[in-house]
C-alpha positions in Angstrom: 53.7 236.4 61.0 52.7 239.4 58.9 51.8 237.1 55.9 49.7 234.9 58.1 47.8 237.9 59.5 47.1 239.1 55.9 45.9 235.6 54.9 43.5 235.4 57.9 42.2 238.9 57.1 41.4 237.9 53.5 39.6 234.7 54.6 37.5 236.7 57.0 36.7 239.3 54.3 35.5 236.6 51.9 33.4 235.0 54.6 31.7 238.3 55.3 30.9 238.9 51.7 29.4 235.4 51.4 27.3 236.0 54.5 26.0 239.3 53.1 25.0 237.6 49.8 23.2 234.9 51.7 21.3 237.5 53.8 19.9 238.9 50.5 18.4 235.6 49.4 14.6 235.6 50.1 12.9 232.2 49.7 9.4 233.5 50.3 7.8 236.7 49.3 5.8 238.3 52.1 2.9 240.7 51.6 0.6 242.2 54.2 -3.1 242.8 54.0 -5.4 244.7 56.4 -7.5 242.1 58.3 -11.1 242.4 59.1 -10.1 243.8 62.5 -7.7 246.5 61.4 -4.5 244.5 62.0 -1.9 243.4 59.5 -1.9 239.8 58.4 1.2 238.5 56.7 0.5 236.2 53.7 3.5 234.2 52.4 3.7 233.5 48.7 6.1 231.0 47.1 9.0 232.5 45.4 8.7 230.3 42.3 5.5 229.5 40.4 6.0 226.8 37.9 2.4 227.0 36.8 1.3 230.0 34.8 -1.6 232.0 36.4 -3.2 231.1 39.7 -6.0 228.9 41.1 -8.3 231.8 42.3 -11.3 233.5 40.7 -10.3 236.8 42.2 -6.9 238.3 41.3 -6.5 239.5 44.9 -8.2 239.2 48.3 -11.6 241.0 48.4 -13.4 242.5 51.4 -16.6 240.6 52.2 -19.2 240.1 54.9 -19.8 236.6 56.1 -23.3 235.7 57.1 -24.5 232.7 59.2 -28.2 232.1 59.4 -28.7 235.5 57.7 -26.9 237.2 60.5 -23.6 239.1 59.8 -20.8 237.1 61.5 -17.7 239.0 60.5 -15.9 241.2 58.0 -13.0 239.5 56.3 -10.8 239.5 53.2 -11.7 236.4 51.1 -10.7 234.7 47.9 -12.3 231.8 46.1 -10.0 228.9 45.2 -11.7 227.6 42.1 -9.3 224.7 41.8 -10.2 223.2 45.2 -13.7 224.8 45.5 -12.8 226.6 48.8 -13.4 230.1 50.1 -10.2 231.1 51.7 -10.0 233.9 54.4 -7.0 236.0 54.9 -6.7 234.8 58.5 -5.8 231.5 57.0 -8.9 229.2 57.3 -11.5 228.0 54.9 -15.3 228.6 55.1 -17.3 225.5 55.8 -19.7 224.4 53.0 -23.0 224.7 54.8 -26.4 225.8 53.6 -26.6 228.6 56.1 -23.4 230.3 55.0 -23.3 233.3 52.7 -20.3 235.4 51.7 -21.2 238.8 50.3 -18.4 240.6 48.6 -18.2 244.4 48.4 -17.6 243.9 44.6 -21.4 243.2 44.2 -21.7 239.4 44.1 -22.0 236.6 46.7 -21.1 233.0 47.3 -23.5 230.4 48.5 -23.5 226.6 48.8 -25.7 224.6 46.6 -26.2 220.8 46.2 -24.8 219.9 42.8 -23.8 216.5 41.3 -24.1 214.8 44.7 -21.9 217.2 46.6 -22.1 220.7 48.2 -20.3 223.3 46.1 -19.8 227.0 46.1 -21.6 229.1 43.5 -21.4 232.7 42.5 -24.7 234.5 42.8 -24.7 237.1 40.1 -28.3 238.1 40.5 -30.4 236.9 43.4 -34.2 236.8 43.5 -37.1 234.4 43.1 -35.2 233.3 40.1 -31.4 233.7 40.4 -28.6 233.7 37.9 -25.7 231.7 39.4 -22.3 230.8 38.0 -20.0 227.9 38.8 -16.3 228.8 38.5 -13.8 225.9 38.1 -10.1 225.9 37.4 -8.0 223.0 36.2 -4.3 222.7 35.4 -3.5 222.3 31.7 -0.3 220.5 31.2 2.5 222.2 29.1 4.6 220.5 26.5 8.2 220.3 25.6 9.2 221.7 22.2 9.8 219.1 19.5 11.9 220.5 16.6 12.7 224.1 15.8 9.1 225.1 14.9 7.5 224.6 18.3 7.8 226.4 21.6 8.0 224.9 25.1 4.9 225.8 27.1 4.5 225.7 30.8 1.7 224.2 32.9 -1.1 226.8 33.4 -4.4 227.3 35.1 -7.5 227.3 32.9 -10.7 228.9 34.1 -14.2 227.7 33.1 -17.5 229.4 33.8 -20.8 227.5 33.8 -24.1 229.4 34.1 -27.4 228.3 35.7 -30.8 229.5 36.5 -31.8 228.7 40.1 -35.6 228.6 40.0 -38.2 228.9 42.9 -38.3 225.1 43.2 -34.5 225.0 43.9 -33.7 223.4 40.6 -30.5 224.3 38.8 -31.1 224.7 35.1 -27.9 224.8 33.1 -27.6 227.2 30.2 -25.2 228.9 27.9 -25.0 232.6 27.4 -27.1 232.4 24.2 -30.6 233.8 23.6 -32.0 230.4 22.6 -30.8 228.9 25.9 -32.0 231.9 28.0 -35.5 231.7 26.4 -35.6 227.9 27.1 -35.0 228.2 30.8 -37.2 231.3 31.2 -39.8 229.8 28.8 -42.9 230.7 30.7 -42.3 234.4 29.8 -40.7 233.8 26.4 -42.5 236.5 24.4 -42.0 239.2 27.0 -38.3 238.3 27.3 -37.8 238.4 23.6 -39.3 241.8 23.3 -37.2 243.1 26.3 -34.0 241.8 24.7 -34.9 243.5 21.4 -36.0 246.8 22.8 -33.0 247.2 25.1 -30.6 245.8 22.4 -29.1 243.4 24.9 -26.3 241.0 24.0 -27.0 237.6 25.5 -23.3 236.7 25.3 -22.5 239.4 27.9 -22.9 238.4 31.6 -24.0 241.9 32.6 -26.8 241.9 30.0 -28.0 238.5 31.2 -28.2 239.9 34.7 -30.6 242.5 33.4 -32.7 239.9 31.7 -33.1 237.8 34.9 -33.9 241.0 36.9 -36.6 241.9 34.4 -38.0 238.3 34.5 -38.3 238.6 38.2 -40.5 241.7 37.8 -42.9 239.7 35.6 -43.3 237.0 38.2 -43.9 239.2 41.2 
């Protein structure tokens, strides 16, 4: 009887240890963010990410004001999914792609919907005015590859981000350009000489986004 009691005690001990280990396994990582209304919103993240990087333009949720028909509708944490062309809100819904929607981030830029290639898509407005500098952010998944031989490394699938820049003119046309002086002068050609002088006098680098913002801002002062 004593031996049987000890055997049952050992079995119960092993079961308890196994249960404790199972309790420590977490399948999903949970983080909390402060919502637009001061409450905590739990956002679940998958425990394993087989693709390097993420599908978002922002590295984390950003506080923004959502406008409908130029009237502030709400404050919310948002994030742009560049893979699916969706504005995601922390409260777990997507912003509809409508012309009267504007999402202004506290970071200093905004999202608006524009007609492009036959569909309505979100664009980042880097500088807004009569003439605006806008950017299209896209993400695609680049397939990894298995190592062949001893001189190669196995690479994982990863997200690749692409930025395309446009001038949105007063007529509502989207004029694509690269961040090069030649392209900038082409799309702002009616003030070419003034723009050339401004770039030279301010020693601006047309490959830098922040300097192109200054150029577009200056161009708008010439056309007022």
